[in-house]
N, C-alpha and C positions, 0 to 999 in steps of 0.2 A: 486471201488465197485466190489464185486464178486457175481456171480450167485450162485444157490443152490449147484452146484458141485464144488464151490471154484475157478472157473475160473475168472480171471481178465477180466471184461466185456469190458472195454476200449481197452485193448490189443487185445482181440478177434475181436472186431469190426473194429479197424484200420487195422489189418492184412487182414481180409476178404475184406474190401473195397479196399485196395491197390491191392490185388490179382485180384479182379474183374476188376480193372482199367487197369491191364496189367503187374503188377509185377510178377516175377517168384518166388522170395523168399523174405520174410519179417521177421525180427527178431529184438529183443530189447537188449540194453546194458546199464548197469550202467557205466557212463564214468567219475565218480568223481575223478578218478586217473589222468585224463588228466588236464593239467594246465587250470586254470579258464578262462584266456583270449582266449585260443584256442577253448574251448567249449562254449564260449560266455555266461558264467554263468549258463548254462543249465546242469542238472545232468543226463539226460537220452538221448539216441539216438535211432532212428529207422534206421536200416540198410536195404536198399532196393537193391535187385538184379534183373536184367532183362537178360534173357538168349539170347545169339546170335542165329541166325537162323542156325539150324543144317546142312541144305543143303549148305549154304555159307561156313561153317567151313569145311565141307567135301571137298568142292572145293579147299579151301586153302591147305588142307592136300595133295590133289592130284596134284595141279598145282602151289602152292605158292601164294603170296599176290595177291589180285584181287581188281578191282574197286568196285565190288559188296560188298566186305567186308568193304571198305571205306564208302560206302553209308549206310551200315548197322550200322556202328559205329556212324555216324551222326544221324541216325534215333533213335538209342537207347539213345543217349545223350539227344535228345529232349524229349523222353518218360520219362527218369529219372528226368529231370527238372520238367515236368508236374506232375509226381507222388509226388515229394517232395513238390511242391507248393500245390497240391491237399490235401495231407495228413496234411500239416501244417494248411491249411484252416479249415479242419475238427476239428483239435485239438483246434484251436482258437474259433471256434463256440461252442465247449464244455467247454470253459472257461480256457483253458491252454495257456501258452506262447509256441510258436513254431517258429523255424527258419529253412526254407528250404535252403539247400546248393545247389548251381547250378554247374552242370558239365561244365567244360571248360569256366567258367567265368574267364576273364583275371586277376582278382584279386585273383583267387583260386590257382595259381601255382607260386612257387618261381622260377623265371627264372634262377637264379644262380645254384640252386641245382637240378632243374627239379623235385622237390617234390611238392605235393599238400600241401597248407598251413594248411589243415585239414587232419588228418590221416584216411581217409575213410577205407582203407584196415585193418588197425589195429583195428578200431572200429568194422568192420565186424567180425574179429576173436573174439573180446570181446562179440559180439552178437551170437557167435556160428555158424555163417554161413559157415565158413571154416578156412583155414590156409594159410599162405604165402608159395607158392611153390618155387621150385628152380629157376623158371623164374621170381621171385619177384612179381607174380600176385596172387590174391586171388584164391584158389582152393577149390571147393565145391564137396561134394560127388555126388550131382545130375548132375552137369554140367561141372565138372572139372573147368578150368579157363575160360570157354566159356560164360562169362557173364560180364556185366558192373554194377557198383554199385554207389549208392549215399546215402546221409544221411539227416535225419531231426533231429534237436536238439530240445529238449523240457524239460519243468519242470514237465510234467505229469509222475506220478509214474507208470511204466509199468512192465509187467511180464517178467523180463529179463532171457535170456537163459544162460546156463553155457558156459563160454568162452573156446575157443580152444587155447592152449598155446604152443603147439609143432607141428612140421610138421608131416604130415602123408604120406609124399612122400616116406619114407624109402630109399631103394637103387635104386629106379627108376631114370634113367638119360635120359629118352626119349626126354625131352625138351632140355637138354644140347646137345645131339647128333644131334638134328634137327636144332638147332639155326644157321641160315646162317651167323650171325654176330659174332659167337663164344663169345657171351656175358654172357653165363650162366656158373657159376663156379662149380655147383654141390653140393654146401654146403647146409646144412639144416638150416632152420629158427627155432627160438623159440622166445617167446614173450619178453624175457629179452633183446634181441638185439634191438627190436623196442623201448623198454622203455629207454634203455641207450642213443640211438641216432638213429633216423630213417634213416638219410642219411648213416651213417656208417653201420647200419644194412642192408640196401639195397645193399651197395657196397660189403658187405661180400658175398652176394648171387649172384649178377650179375653186369656187367659193363654197366652202362647206356650210356656211350660215344660210346662204340662199337655198342650197340643196336640202338641208334639214328643215328649213322653214316651209318649203313646198311639201316635203314628205309628211310633216306633222299635220298640215292642212288636209292633204288628200287621205291620210290614214284616219283622221277623225271622221271624214265623210264615209269611209269604208267601214268604220266601226272597229278599227284595229287599235287596241290600247296596250298591247304587249310590246315593249321596246325591242325585244329580240325579233319581233315579226314585222317591224316597220319597213315599208317598201316603197319604191317607185318603179325602177327598172326600165324606164323609157329609154335612157341612154344605152343600156345594155342591148335592148331589142333593136335599136336603131343602127347599131354597128354593122357594116357590111359583112364582116366575118361571122357575126351572130346570125344574120339572115341566111348566109350560105350554109351554116350549121343546121338551122331549123328547116330550111327548104330541103336540104339533103336528107334529113331524118324523116 
């Protein structure tokens, strides 16, 4: 249903409710190009982003990985799960089917490939939230890669945004230069690589084995043994868009 200005009322209401509940970014994607079993027969997705605390990210930039960042990651995971469940409940109340996807659910990650079984980042690009940066993270204009994301699947017809299909990182290699694990290749992403093969597309951009190797080493030094809380964050803090975000805040 549209209002007198042609605005999709449901899309407007869901976005406003989720933003009020703690989301930083909310956008919608038509996901019919994703295999039916992956999208659980739903045609639309709500992509939700929550920004990391700017003071914590500035501390990571100045001092490297911290316990505070680990705790912040766990906090945002809980908030994202709440937002997904809350948004899905609202959609069901209005008569639609909706499936909230849970962050760090043990069934949501393929342990062999270390990829999410659902392509949250790819869907976020389809929803126009951002693009995949050279660090293999979603990069947004507002927060750089300093945010975490989650997804709600639904059959509600939503006001979908224009997808972002190519990288906007250009010649910037700040994340590559800063990466302590030397995991970032410096190659640019585009949507065709994700569509062809998500794992190969990721490997073209960065080396997850080098990334995980460094993270496990530094987290052992920090005393972090919870896999949900494992962190580095240096590439996130190094991004010029992240710096613009935490400097502004």
